[in-house]
Z-matrix of the N, CA and C atoms (Angstrom, degrees):
N
C 1 1.481
C 2 1.576 1 112.23
N 3 1.236 2 116.13 1 145.07
C 4 1.492 3 117.78 2 179.85
C 5 1.630 4 103.94 3 -92.26
N 6 1.327 5 108.31 4 168.67
C 7 1.537 6 110.02 5 -179.01
C 8 1.568 7 105.12 6 -111.95
N 9 1.370 8 115.12 7 -176.78
C 10 1.401 9 119.56 8 -170.57
C 11 1.546 10 114.42 9 -67.46
N 12 1.316 11 112.90 10 -24.91
C 13 1.540 12 117.47 11 175.44
C 14 1.413 13 108.36 12 -51.06
N 15 1.241 14 122.25 13 -36.31
C 16 1.527 15 118.90 14 178.69
C 17 1.466 16 114.32 15 -62.70
N 18 1.229 17 113.77 16 -33.63
C 19 1.538 18 113.24 17 174.88
C 20 1.399 19 111.86 18 -65.55
N 21 1.373 20 118.86 19 -41.08
C 22 1.366 21 119.67 20 176.89
C 23 1.510 22 112.38 21 -61.37
N 24 1.229 23 116.72 22 -44.06
C 25 1.589 24 118.83 23 172.57
C 26 1.506 25 116.05 24 -56.56
N 27 1.325 26 113.90 25 -47.78
C 28 1.436 27 119.88 26 179.85
C 29 1.564 28 112.65 27 -62.99
N 30 1.325 29 115.58 28 -35.67
C 31 1.459 30 117.12 29 -176.05
C 32 1.561 31 114.44 30 -115.90
N 33 1.293 32 114.39 31 28.32
C 34 1.469 33 122.82 32 177.26
C 35 1.479 34 113.71 33 -50.70
N 36 1.394 35 121.13 34 -36.78
C 37 1.528 36 113.57 35 175.02
C 38 1.584 37 117.80 36 -61.72
N 39 1.342 38 110.01 37 -11.26
C 40 1.425 39 113.73 38 178.27
C 41 1.402 40 118.96 39 -100.72
N 42 1.256 41 117.25 40 12.52
C 43 1.487 42 124.77 41 177.41
C 44 1.561 43 107.00 42 -71.25
N 45 1.299 44 110.45 43 129.34
C 46 1.397 45 117.10 44 -168.48
C 47 1.575 46 110.40 45 -142.32
N 48 1.315 47 120.26 46 -164.19
C 49 1.515 48 124.05 47 176.39
C 50 1.540 49 111.27 48 -130.01
N 51 1.205 50 113.50 49 158.68
C 52 1.506 51 118.10 50 -176.27
C 53 1.539 52 104.94 51 -60.33
N 54 1.231 53 122.03 52 -30.06
C 55 1.503 54 123.71 53 -175.75
C 56 1.644 55 106.08 54 -72.07
N 57 1.254 56 123.37 55 -40.40
C 58 1.456 57 122.03 56 178.69
C 59 1.525 58 109.78 57 -72.64
N 60 1.323 59 119.10 58 -42.42
C 61 1.430 60 119.39 59 -177.52
C 62 1.607 61 116.13 60 -76.72
N 63 1.328 62 112.69 61 -12.53
C 64 1.530 63 116.59 62 175.44
C 65 1.545 64 115.10 63 -96.35
N 66 1.358 65 109.77 64 7.90
C 67 1.417 66 110.47 65 179.42
C 68 1.479 67 122.07 66 -70.59
N 69 1.279 68 118.61 67 132.15
C 70 1.449 69 123.74 68 -178.95
C 71 1.654 70 109.87 69 -106.22
N 72 1.355 71 106.20 70 87.38
C 73 1.539 72 109.28 71 -176.92
C 74 1.590 73 118.90 72 -58.16
N 75 1.294 74 114.78 73 -22.28
C 76 1.582 75 115.03 74 177.90
C 77 1.335 76 110.11 75 -68.85
N 78 1.488 77 123.35 76 -30.28
C 79 1.476 78 123.05 77 -173.86
C 80 1.626 79 108.67 78 -119.78
N 81 1.329 80 112.01 79 4.98
C 82 1.520 81 113.44 80 174.97
C 83 1.510 82 108.36 81 61.45
N 84 1.384 83 123.17 82 49.06
C 85 1.416 84 124.42 83 -168.48
C 86 1.522 85 108.94 84 -145.98
N 87 1.296 86 116.92 85 137.20
C 88 1.520 87 128.04 86 -177.81
C 89 1.503 88 102.40 87 -103.27
N 90 1.378 89 112.45 88 122.94
C 91 1.463 90 119.63 89 171.37
C 92 1.582 91 111.49 90 -71.17
N 93 1.283 92 112.17 91 -32.54
C 94 1.480 93 118.19 92 -179.85
C 95 1.568 94 106.10 93 -133.64
N 96 1.380 95 115.44 94 141.13
C 97 1.350 96 119.23 95 178.15
C 98 1.500 97 115.64 96 -107.42
N 99 1.254 98 118.14 97 5.91
C 100 1.509 99 120.74 98 -177.31
C 101 1.598 100 111.20 99 -71.84
N 102 1.266 101 106.86 100 134.42
C 103 1.497 102 119.52 101 179.88
C 104 1.549 103 117.21 102 -118.53
N 105 1.454 104 109.55 103 -1.92
C 106 1.429 105 112.82 104 -171.80
C 107 1.474 106 113.81 105 -95.86
N 108 1.326 107 120.61 106 -12.51
C 109 1.481 108 124.85 107 -176.70
C 110 1.532 109 105.64 108 -106.41
N 111 1.419 110 109.42 109 130.66
C 112 1.444 111 114.91 110 179.36
C 113 1.529 112 113.68 111 -82.89
N 114 1.366 113 115.44 112 133.93
C 115 1.376 114 117.34 113 175.64
C 116 1.618 115 107.04 114 -133.53
N 117 1.396 116 117.88 115 -179.78
C 118 1.328 117 119.68 116 176.32
C 119 1.512 118 106.64 117 -118.10
N 120 1.392 119 109.76 118 134.32
C 121 1.525 120 116.71 119 -175.28
C 122 1.618 121 102.64 120 -86.81
N 123 1.236 122 108.02 121 95.85
C 124 1.609 123 112.66 122 176.31
C 125 1.458 124 120.19 123 -65.34
N 126 1.401 125 113.77 124 -35.00
C 127 1.375 126 119.73 125 173.87
C 128 1.555 127 111.98 126 -55.56
N 129 1.226 128 113.58 127 -44.41
C 130 1.521 129 119.78 128 179.62
C 131 1.526 130 112.35 129 -66.47
N 132 1.243 131 118.08 130 -33.16
C 133 1.491 132 123.61 131 -179.67
C 134 1.658 133 104.21 132 -67.00
N 135 1.312 134 114.33 133 -53.79
C 136 1.442 135 122.89 134 174.27
C 137 1.492 136 112.70 135 -52.60
N 138 1.250 137 118.77 136 -49.65
C 139 1.522 138 124.71 137 175.56
C 140 1.537 139 112.10 138 -58.05
N 141 1.277 140 116.42 139 -36.30
C 142 1.495 141 117.50 140 -177.13
C 143 1.570 142 108.22 141 -79.05
N 144 1.359 143 119.74 142 -28.36
C 145 1.438 144 121.22 143 -175.17
C 146 1.558 145 102.79 144 -81.90
N 147 1.340 146 122.22 145 -38.23
C 148 1.405 147 129.47 146 -178.37
C 149 1.620 148 109.79 147 -108.99
N 150 1.201 149 123.33 148 72.63
C 151 1.503 150 115.65 149 178.53
C 152 1.489 151 113.45 150 -61.60
N 153 1.338 152 121.97 151 -23.54
C 154 1.546 153 119.75 152 -178.32
C 155 1.584 154 98.68 153 -88.90
N 156 1.447 155 109.37 154 121.07
C 157 1.454 156 117.92 155 177.53
C 158 1.503 157 111.98 156 -65.22
N 159 1.323 158 117.94 157 -21.10
C 160 1.479 159 121.35 158 -175.13
C 161 1.508 160 115.05 159 -72.41
N 162 1.457 161 113.01 160 -19.84
C 163 1.436 162 116.30 161 178.69
C 164 1.624 163 112.18 162 -117.84
N 165 1.293 164 111.64 163 -1.45
C 166 1.413 165 120.64 164 176.78
C 167 1.463 166 118.20 165 -60.84
N 168 1.351 167 122.95 166 114.73
C 169 1.439 168 119.91 167 179.46
C 170 1.564 169 111.65 168 -67.27
N 171 1.241 170 114.94 169 157.22
C 172 1.508 171 121.34 170 174.16
C 173 1.517 172 106.58 171 -66.24
N 174 1.368 173 113.37 172 153.44
C 175 1.505 174 116.58 173 -179.05
C 176 1.427 175 105.65 174 -151.52
N 177 1.380 176 116.11 175 160.78
C 178 1.513 177 118.48 176 171.63
C 179 1.558 178 106.24 177 -81.89
N 180 1.375 179 115.20 178 -178.46
C 181 1.499 180 117.83 179 -167.23
C 182 1.627 181 106.85 180 -90.95
N 183 1.395 182 114.09 181 -40.79
C 184 1.456 183 118.46 182 -157.65
C 185 1.520 184 112.53 183 -131.72
N 186 1.270 185 120.83 184 144.70
C 187 1.466 186 122.26 185 160.05
C 188 1.444 187 109.30 186 -116.14
N 189 1.251 188 118.21 187 134.23
C 190 1.479 189 124.03 188 175.90
C 191 1.649 190 105.76 189 -132.59
N 192 1.415 191 108.99 190 129.87
C 193 1.442 192 116.20 191 -169.58
C 194 1.507 193 104.40 192 -111.96
N 195 1.290 194 116.51 193 126.36
C 196 1.448 195 125.35 194 175.11
C 197 1.525 196 106.93 195 -102.43
N 198 1.322 197 110.00 196 98.11
C 199 1.478 198 115.73 197 -173.57
C 200 1.513 199 110.20 198 -63.80
N 201 1.264 200 121.22 199 -38.95
C 202 1.541 201 127.56 200 -178.86
C 203 1.479 202 110.66 201 -50.53
N 204 1.437 203 113.63 202 -50.75
C 205 1.461 204 113.42 203 -168.55
C 206 1.556 205 105.34 204 -110.01
N 207 1.242 206 124.24 205 15.81
C 208 1.416 207 128.05 206 178.29
C 209 1.541 208 112.82 207 47.53
N 210 1.406 209 109.04 208 54.37
C 211 1.423 210 117.09 209 -174.07
C 212 1.489 211 111.60 210 -127.44
N 213 1.240 212 117.87 211 130.09
C 214 1.492 213 123.90 212 -176.88
C 215 1.509 214 111.35 213 -110.44
N 216 1.268 215 118.65 214 115.55
C 217 1.416 216 129.50 215 -177.82
C 218 1.406 217 112.31 216 -88.29
N 219 1.349 218 122.30 217 115.86
C 220 1.466 219 123.60 218 172.68
C 221 1.446 220 105.77 219 -102.98
N 222 1.456 221 113.38 220 114.06
C 223 1.410 222 121.29 221 -166.81
C 224 1.578 223 109.78 222 -114.32
N 225 1.337 224 116.28 223 130.46
C 226 1.496 225 123.50 224 170.59
C 227 1.417 226 105.98 225 -117.53
N 228 1.422 227 116.08 226 129.02
C 229 1.486 228 124.59 227 168.79
C 230 1.464 229 111.76 228 -99.36
N 231 1.279 230 118.70 229 135.65
C 232 1.389 231 128.49 230 -178.45
C 233 1.526 232 111.13 231 -129.56
N 234 1.271 233 116.53 232 122.60
C 235 1.488 234 124.31 233 176.82
C 236 1.424 235 110.90 234 -120.44
N 237 1.281 236 116.82 235 58.79
C 238 1.611 237 123.27 236 -176.10
C 239 1.500 238 108.07 237 -124.70
N 240 1.329 239 115.24 238 157.41
C 241 1.384 240 121.13 239 175.51
C 242 1.556 241 106.84 240 -60.09
N 243 1.280 242 121.47 241 -54.98
C 244 1.373 243 125.63 242 -178.22
C 245 1.532 244 111.55 243 -136.71
N 246 1.311 245 121.49 244 91.45
C 247 1.390 246 122.66 245 -171.75
C 248 1.621 247 110.35 246 -55.58
N 249 1.289 248 115.17 247 144.91
C 250 1.507 249 119.68 248 178.29
C 251 1.544 250 108.87 249 -75.86
N 252 1.337 251 108.43 250 129.99
C 253 1.606 252 116.51 251 -174.56
C 254 1.515 253 107.71 252 -68.79
N 255 1.418 254 119.88 253 -40.27
C 256 1.355 255 122.69 254 -179.65
C 257 1.410 256 118.89 255 -66.80
N 258 1.485 257 115.79 256 -37.29
C 259 1.441 258 122.37 257 170.54
C 260 1.509 259 114.35 258 -62.45
N 261 1.400 260 115.70 259 -37.07
C 262 1.479 261 118.42 260 -174.83
C 263 1.522 262 106.07 261 -71.32
N 264 1.320 263 117.27 262 -44.13
C 265 1.452 264 123.14 263 178.81
C 266 1.399 265 111.46 264 -62.37
N 267 1.334 266 124.49 265 -32.28
C 268 1.463 267 123.72 266 -178.02
C 269 1.498 268 107.79 267 -80.89
N 270 1.442 269 118.06 268 -32.65
C 271 1.395 270 120.13 269 174.00
C 272 1.559 271 113.14 270 -60.11
N 273 1.369 272 116.24 271 -38.80
C 274 1.367 273 119.84 272 -179.75
C 275 1.471 274 111.67 273 -73.21
N 276 1.317 275 118.96 274 -48.77
C 277 1.450 276 124.80 275 -176.16
C 278 1.615 277 111.52 276 -67.23
N 279 1.212 278 114.21 277 -60.63
C 280 1.498 279 117.25 278 -177.68
C 281 1.551 280 111.43 279 -67.54
N 282 1.327 281 122.19 280 -40.28
C 283 1.456 282 122.58 281 169.86
C 284 1.518 283 116.43 282 -55.63
N 285 1.362 284 116.15 283 -48.43
C 286 1.482 285 122.17 284 176.98
C 287 1.526 286 112.32 285 -57.45
N 288 1.420 287 110.49 286 -46.55
C 289 1.546 288 114.37 287 173.73
C 290 1.528 289 117.89 288 -56.76
N 291 1.321 290 111.33 289 -41.64
C 292 1.434 291 116.91 290 -179.08
C 293 1.544 292 111.82 291 -70.94
N 294 1.293 293 113.21 292 -37.41
C 295 1.495 294 120.75 293 178.59
C 296 1.552 295 109.14 294 -65.33
N 297 1.344 296 116.44 295 -45.59
C 298 1.468 297 125.06 296 177.74
C 299 1.528 298 109.46 297 -57.17
N 300 1.245 299 117.67 298 -41.79
C 301 1.473 300 125.44 299 176.84
C 302 1.566 301 114.50 300 -61.22
N 303 1.262 302 112.17 301 -45.25
C 304 1.541 303 119.04 302 171.38
C 305 1.480 304 114.50 303 -60.85
N 306 1.320 305 114.31 304 -45.40
C 307 1.512 306 117.13 305 175.47
C 308 1.420 307 112.25 306 -60.72
N 309 1.419 308 121.33 307 -39.89
C 310 1.440 309 125.35 308 -176.33
C 311 1.567 310 104.08 309 -65.94
N 312 1.314 311 123.05 310 -44.62
C 313 1.517 312 128.04 311 179.93
C 314 1.405 313 105.90 312 -52.78
N 315 1.288 314 125.09 313 -43.66
C 316 1.419 315 131.57 314 -168.83
C 317 1.664 316 107.11 315 -87.45
N 318 1.262 317 113.98 316 -3.99
C 319 1.427 318 116.87 317 -172.31
C 320 1.518 319 122.62 318 55.64
N 321 1.334 320 109.68 319 42.14
C 322 1.454 321 120.30 320 -177.16
C 323 1.578 322 105.39 321 -104.82
N 324 1.316 323 109.58 322 123.21
C 325 1.541 324 115.88 323 -175.99
C 326 1.543 325 110.34 324 -69.72
N 327 1.389 326 121.86 325 122.81
C 328 1.362 327 125.74 326 171.03
C 329 1.442 328 115.05 327 -56.98
N 330 1.395 329 116.62 328 -44.90
C 331 1.347 330 126.15 329 -179.00
C 332 1.559 331 119.19 330 -47.65
N 333 1.305 332 113.41 331 -26.78
C 334 1.389 333 119.45 332 -178.22
C 335 1.553 334 113.84 333 -77.92
N 336 1.247 335 114.76 334 -2.82
C 337 1.529 336 120.74 335 -171.38
C 338 1.515 337 113.79 336 -130.11
N 339 1.364 338 114.62 337 153.71
C 340 1.512 339 114.72 338 171.04
C 341 1.496 340 106.57 339 -108.67
N 342 1.397 341 112.07 340 137.39
C 343 1.523 342 118.78 341 -176.99
C 344 1.480 343 109.43 342 -104.04
N 345 1.220 344 121.26 343 130.47
C 346 1.431 345 129.90 344 -177.79
C 347 1.511 346 111.56 345 -123.72
N 348 1.222 347 123.24 346 116.97
C 349 1.496 348 127.92 347 177.61
C 350 1.506 349 106.92 348 -91.72
N 351 1.437 350 117.91 349 123.42
C 352 1.428 351 122.87 350 179.58
C 353 1.552 352 105.18 351 -118.10
N 354 1.337 353 115.35 352 122.51
C 355 1.483 354 119.99 353 167.17
C 356 1.461 355 101.66 354 -103.16
N 357 1.357 356 114.05 355 120.14
C 358 1.486 357 122.86 356 -179.96
C 359 1.531 358 111.79 357 -118.03
N 360 1.385 359 119.45 358 110.20
C 361 1.355 360 125.05 359 -173.82
C 362 1.402 361 120.40 360 -123.01
N 363 1.322 362 120.58 361 160.53
C 364 1.384 363 118.78 362 174.78
C 365 1.488 364 108.61 363 -78.45
N 366 1.259 365 119.58 364 136.04
C 367 1.439 366 122.72 365 -173.86
C 368 1.626 367 108.12 366 -67.06
N 369 1.270 368 113.20 367 120.53
C 370 1.457 369 117.81 368 -179.54
C 371 1.503 370 116.26 369 -106.63
N 372 1.279 371 120.62 370 126.14
C 373 1.308 372 123.86 371 174.58
C 374 1.552 373 112.80 372 -123.11
N 375 1.326 374 115.28 373 113.48
C 376 1.429 375 117.51 374 -174.78
C 377 1.516 376 114.25 375 -50.23
N 378 1.288 377 118.26 376 154.99
C 379 1.473 378 118.95 377 -176.32
C 380 1.475 379 112.23 378 -61.23
N 381 1.217 380 117.06 379 -40.01
C 382 1.549 381 121.74 380 -177.51
C 383 1.544 382 109.26 381 -68.42
N 384 1.317 383 121.03 382 -14.87
C 385 1.490 384 119.85 383 176.94
C 386 1.443 385 113.61 384 -101.01
N 387 1.336 386 118.90 385 -9.89
C 388 1.463 387 119.12 386 -172.74
C 389 1.599 388 118.20 387 -67.88
N 390 1.359 389 111.98 388 -24.25
C 391 1.427 390 112.51 389 177.16
C 392 1.485 391 114.57 390 -85.53
N 393 1.399 392 123.33 391 -7.43
C 394 1.325 393 124.17 392 175.07
C 395 1.369 394 114.74 393 -75.61
N 396 1.380 395 118.75 394 152.03
C 397 1.518 396 124.53 395 179.06
C 398 1.547 397 106.15 396 -98.29
N 399 1.217 398 113.98 397 164.71
C 400 1.499 399 123.54 398 179.43
C 401 1.585 400 115.46 399 91.77
N 402 1.241 401 113.75 400 -163.90
C 403 1.481 402 116.78 401 -174.28
C 404 1.511 403 110.29 402 -84.11
N 405 1.256 404 116.23 403 141.61
C 406 1.444 405 119.76 404 168.64
C 407 1.484 406 115.04 405 -131.66
N 408 1.288 407 112.49 406 120.14
C 409 1.505 408 122.55 407 -177.65
C 410 1.546 409 101.77 408 -80.12
N 411 1.342 410 113.01 409 117.33
C 412 1.489 411 117.60 410 -174.61
C 413 1.573 412 110.15 411 -79.93
N 414 1.261 413 114.10 412 -92.12
C 415 1.568 414 123.06 413 -172.71
C 416 1.473 415 107.97 414 -107.81
N 417 1.324 416 110.19 415 134.28
C 418 1.524 417 116.82 416 175.11
C 419 1.573 418 109.48 417 -109.15
N 420 1.256 419 108.44 418 143.57
C 421 1.543 420 115.28 419 179.50
C 422 1.446 421 111.70 420 -126.50
N 423 1.294 422 122.28 421 26.28
C 424 1.500 423 121.58 422 -174.49
C 425 1.536 424 111.37 423 -53.82
N 426 1.297 425 116.53 424 -27.66
C 427 1.416 426 113.14 425 175.74
C 428 1.413 427 127.42 426 -58.37
N 429 1.452 428 117.36 427 -13.21
C 430 1.270 429 125.32 428 173.36
C 431 1.549 430 115.51 429 -81.73
N 432 1.382 431 114.44 430 -15.52
C 433 1.512 432 118.41 431 -176.26
C 434 1.546 433 111.10 432 -58.77
N 435 1.385 434 121.30 433 -26.04
C 436 1.421 435 120.51 434 172.62
C 437 1.359 436 118.68 435 -51.43
N 438 1.338 437 118.61 436 -33.81
C 439 1.357 438 124.77 437 178.03
C 440 1.548 439 118.58 438 -70.36
N 441 1.286 440 109.81 439 -25.03
C 442 1.547 441 121.53 440 168.67
C 443 1.424 442 111.29 441 -72.42
N 444 1.398 443 112.21 442 -49.54
C 445 1.420 444 116.87 443 -177.39
C 446 1.544 445 115.71 444 -64.63
N 447 1.210 446 115.70 445 -37.83
C 448 1.565 447 121.67 446 178.44
C 449 1.520 448 109.71 447 -82.89
N 450 1.334 449 122.68 448 6.21
C 451 1.514 450 128.18 449 -178.15
C 452 1.424 451 111.63 450 59.15
N 453 1.221 452 122.54 451 29.43
C 454 1.570 453 124.18 452 172.32
C 455 1.500 454 106.18 453 -67.46
N 456 1.307 455 116.02 454 -38.22
C 457 1.472 456 126.68 455 171.57
C 458 1.571 457 110.44 456 -130.32
N 459 1.193 458 121.45 457 159.26
C 460 1.499 459 122.69 458 -179.42
C 461 1.560 460 108.80 459 -84.65
N 462 1.381 461 124.44 460 -32.69
C 463 1.288 462 129.35 461 173.56
C 464 1.401 463 116.81 462 -152.03
N 465 1.419 464 117.78 463 165.87
C 466 1.421 465 123.89 464 179.67
C 467 1.467 466 110.58 465 -138.81
N 468 1.351 467 115.26 466 129.59
C 469 1.508 468 116.32 467 170.92
C 470 1.502 469 108.34 468 -126.32
N 471 1.380 470 109.90 469 132.30
C 472 1.477 471 114.94 470 179.11
C 473 1.571 472 101.28 471 -127.68
N 474 1.313 473 113.30 472 106.11
C 475 1.476 474 114.54 473 -174.08
C 476 1.635 475 101.34 474 -144.76
N 477 1.306 476 112.08 475 167.61
C 478 1.431 477 126.46 476 172.23
C 479 1.395 478 110.60 477 -75.37
N 480 1.359 479 118.04 478 157.87
C 481 1.490 480 129.50 479 -172.01
C 482 1.569 481 109.43 480 -55.85
N 483 1.324 482 115.75 481 -39.86
C 484 1.566 483 115.88 482 -178.67
C 485 1.528 484 110.89 483 -68.94
N 486 1.356 485 117.68 484 -40.30
C 487 1.503 486 119.75 485 -176.13
C 488 1.540 487 101.96 486 -71.26
N 489 1.420 488 126.98 487 -39.75
C 490 1.370 489 125.41 488 -179.01
C 491 1.424 490 114.45 489 -56.07
N 492 1.532 491 109.97 490 -41.33
C 493 1.523 492 112.71 491 -177.69
C 494 1.498 493 112.72 492 -69.23
N 495 1.422 494 113.43 493 -39.07
C 496 1.454 495 114.16 494 177.71
C 497 1.501 496 114.57 495 -62.31
N 498 1.367 497 119.76 496 -43.82
C 499 1.378 498 122.63 497 -179.82
C 500 1.507 499 116.57 498 -68.84
N 501 1.354 500 114.56 499 -27.50
C 502 1.425 501 119.69 500 176.91
C 503 1.507 502 108.49 501 -67.61
N 504 1.330 503 119.12 502 -39.70
C 505 1.477 504 124.25 503 -179.22
C 506 1.523 505 104.36 504 -67.28
N 507 1.381 506 118.79 505 -48.05
C 508 1.454 507 119.44 506 -168.23
C 509 1.505 508 109.82 507 -72.31
N 510 1.352 509 119.42 508 -33.70
C 511 1.499 510 118.92 509 -177.70
C 512 1.501 511 114.43 510 -91.89
N 513 1.305 512 117.38 511 -23.73
C 514 1.490 513 120.08 512 -172.04
C 515 1.556 514 107.21 513 -116.55
N 516 1.175 515 120.18 514 -3.67
C 517 1.480 516 125.30 515 176.05
C 518 1.664 517 107.59 516 55.59
N 519 1.372 518 111.33 517 33.41
C 520 1.564 519 118.41 518 171.52
C 521 1.402 520 110.30 519 -120.26
N 522 1.373 521 115.59 520 136.72
C 523 1.441 522 119.73 521 169.19
C 524 1.450 523 118.93 522 -72.45
N 525 1.248 524 124.03 523 124.42
C 526 1.476 525 128.04 524 -174.08
C 527 1.524 526 102.88 525 -123.28
N 528 1.424 527 111.54 526 121.65
C 529 1.430 528 116.54 527 176.12
C 530 1.608 529 110.97 528 -101.98
N 531 1.338 530 111.88 529 115.69
C 532 1.480 531 118.62 530 -173.10
C 533 1.546 532 105.86 531 -131.99
């Protein structure tokens, strides 16, 4: 069996940065400005495989590989007032199935890696709640937990950009500027 480095070699033209893969073209906004950490632009890979957008499966934005812990992060950036639950679910399921297929084509064993889906979003507080004091729980994504429970992925994180940045540094000992 091959290891994940073969995936990097095969898809080298799609190596990118968090800044590029977190770009929201509709609002001309980057959720993350970091250009020092290499990631793989998974959306671009899927777009290359399926040039016809009518048959193109949904996919997450970014793949980040933590070599030390053999962990593959599947990252979706959202800069919307209220992300669509069905779209997020489709990005996770269709994207992971497409990714698994690419790993199989390269004879890379999925059992050697831990897969973590990260939904990273801009913290949204509705206008009617902005004047209130205290804690505000913005968006909930408990509906994704079934994919962890059924082992589709090993873990799921749905957090705002600042929390993601903090956890990235804590868990991977790498500074991420978002």
